[in-house]
C-alpha angles and dihedrals in degrees: 000000000000119000122218091193101069128233131315115268102179140015103288107194103069094041095050092045091048093051092050091049089049091055090048092050092050091051093045096046092051098040100050101056094037093053095044090059093066101026093088092053091048093050091047091049092052095040093238122145119244107271093205136259094289090065097032093056100020100057098056092040094050091044093051091048091046093053090046091055089046089056091048091050093050093042095050090047089051091049093050093047104041110010099055122054116239121235124259092265091056097255125124117266122237094275092046094047091047092050091048089056089052088052090051091052091047090050090053091051089046090052092049091051092046090051090049089054091063096073091033090056092048090050090049098051095040099043091229123132116268092245090065091054099055100083121101091243091056091048090053090048091052093049092050100043109025116067094198092053090049090052090056089051092056092044090054092049093050092047092051091050090052092045094054092043092052092047096055106035132073102177119115091222091055091048088061091051091051090049089057092045092049091051092047090064085079093066097079090048093052091048094064138046132050095331093056094048103039130092113278085024092163090065093037094052095045092047090048090053092055090043094054095045093048092047099048094045090049097043097037096046092051092046089053089053090050090050090055091046091053090047089059099245107170109219122035098152094113093050094045094048094047094045090048089062092043092048091052090057092043092051090055092045094048093046096046095043091045091054092048092048092048093048090054095053107027132044120220091253092058097053094089101021101056133057090235092052093047090052090052090051090048091051091049091051091050091051090053089051090050090050091052091049089049089052089051090049091053095047102039101035105028099025114172093321094258106045127101092261094058098072143353125258091281092055094251129121116264108248092204091056092047090051093044092059109018095040093052090042092056090049090055088046090054089052089049091053088052091052089050090052089051089053088060089059095045120084113233118234115284113269117257091236140017110258119231126240094270094049092046092053103032102026092241143049118255115232094232138264107010119246135162089265092049093049092049101042104041115079134182113174114235103223093204111037093021089056090047090053094049093044091047092054092046095049091047090051089050090054090051091051091051092052093046093051088051092050095246124138129229127192112260090215091063091052091050092050094049095047089047089053093049091047092049091052092046094046094047096049102034105036129072088285090064091050097047097040087070092056109030124049097214092054090042087059091047090054091044091055093048094048097043104030108026111030094048091054092057093042094051092049088053093069097218096171092052090050092048092050090051096044100044115072119233116255091238134238113307093011125112114269116266137191094298092054090046090055091050090050090050092054099039104055137098094255092054090044090054097045095046097048103119094234094046092045090049094048095050091045096050096035091053090065094054096041096050097046105028101026095074096257101105096073091056095042099046094055094056130067092222088048090060090046092048092052093050093048091045092051092049097046096042090048092049093051091049097050093040089058092049109035105358117145092207118086115258132196088261132064105197121165120257088246091058091049092047092052090049091051093048090050090057096051098083092052092054091050093045090053093060092043093049090048091053091050097041108123099204127071111242113225090008097162092049095049093042089053091053091048095193107198093215092057103061093155114047093185092054090050089050090053088052088053089052090051090052090051091049097045103037095035094067097049096066090046090054089050089051091052090053091048091048091050090051091049089049091052091046091049092051091047091052091049091049092050090047091053091048092052090048091050091051092051097049098031093250093303094166093053093046091049090050092050090047090053091052091050091050091051091048092050093054096043 
């Protein structure tokens, strides 16, 4: 195997271990004292006895260290996947494989810390000493009764899965999968805590999710670069340049999401008068310091790419300069993680008012009986799918600008379709429909149909992958793969080939309806904010895969005939209709406890509202499929017309050689008969 990282210049083990321990010590030293300051007030506020110093100091320290190892795991996975070029056979090179092993080790440490947080959390919420929470029976009690403890359990499981996968695979494609799995260990953490229990918890939880992802990618990626610098790897220009771009995006995400999260939980007057507010200000100052260090790293180490500051006389990055900026930056990042962990132990200021039942459950108050005016005039931006819709439209517009500057053309119809898809997704999730679909089943089904059966049609007809492949320049022969090559690898692989097979895509699309609603999952999903988010993402992705396989403009791993696709589509029609009919006839109320808890006065009969939802699924579900049949028929006609024109041009070039050969064959057969 060829290494893109150069040769070893110094003994690596002690230095790497020492740097990791230094990060851990910084996080621990900052987290313990900060958390102990406000722990007494929190316990007094909740009426919980003091669990002892082991819990008081141990919980914030272990949490800070856990989140630090999570960042290292995600960052090293990012480095192995995107910052080192794979070899020609698709396996990781030496540097990538080494970094993936570091990620595996970090994931194991992250899982151990998450497991240790289970008894620490039980001790904290019960007020009992840590020693009384270490038995297996107490662990089981914590997992069954304490949501935060259960979230640490799931984080540990996900981290262990990623760790073993990273240890035993060498493929670049698998490294991307383990990167996604490593990052997904953050989801249980984001689902619990102050954000999940505060007012406007929908906004708080979504902003925290963006905040955590941005922070761990930023911190972890830079820490991975520092690890390679300390190891003596010779050329880190590719990693530094790519992470500079990633860190710029992450800085914006962390700053914006942090502001949104703070605004939800703290008023301006509490920023300097409460412990919680002062910790937020401290964290904000540290983020500004990190941003300045990142700017210094870019200017002094990378320079303009050609100046004297960008590399030494041999054309390699100066390790001393990388350490001077990136090493200090990661130390400040470790302290910032510790401050964030302390925030989790500090009670926010008391709310100015007592939220009602709807706000406590949904995160907001509904404006009343839904009407067309209400659905169109009330907006609440969905920080996840709303952001995806806006970013999708912006990136598509960037691709169009690139093509226009180059003098290339792009069909207007595709642009209209894509923008219509982004608008449909944005409107469904961020308008009154998005608000009411969390609280009323019939409007939930309306939103479901729009997300799964309308938006994906427009998005697939926009041809985003084709536009990206035309707008992004190839990396070039002999150069490390870039975004264009990553897109090609994502399309041309066995997993994509399996998921985009028309039959497989149809089965997962249709089966998803029945499994979510009739498989016993809806009751659990509807009562949880992340459950709502999961359903919306599932509906969007499954719908996109289905319509991509049937009418997608972008090339797919398969090349089935329009007739095959049409037959597959027709075969799915009865299952869509049956779903709506079964829902209208279903005798039990889905999500009954959740809807009873909301007690919406304009929904006196939950079963009747559910039947209305079934009617919406039956009526609206068939209309998009009819549109798809028309689109498929048009594509079929267009394909046949192109083939006919191609044959005509060929006949003109060779003087109809195929026809003359065919006639000659018939004459020969007739002569011998």
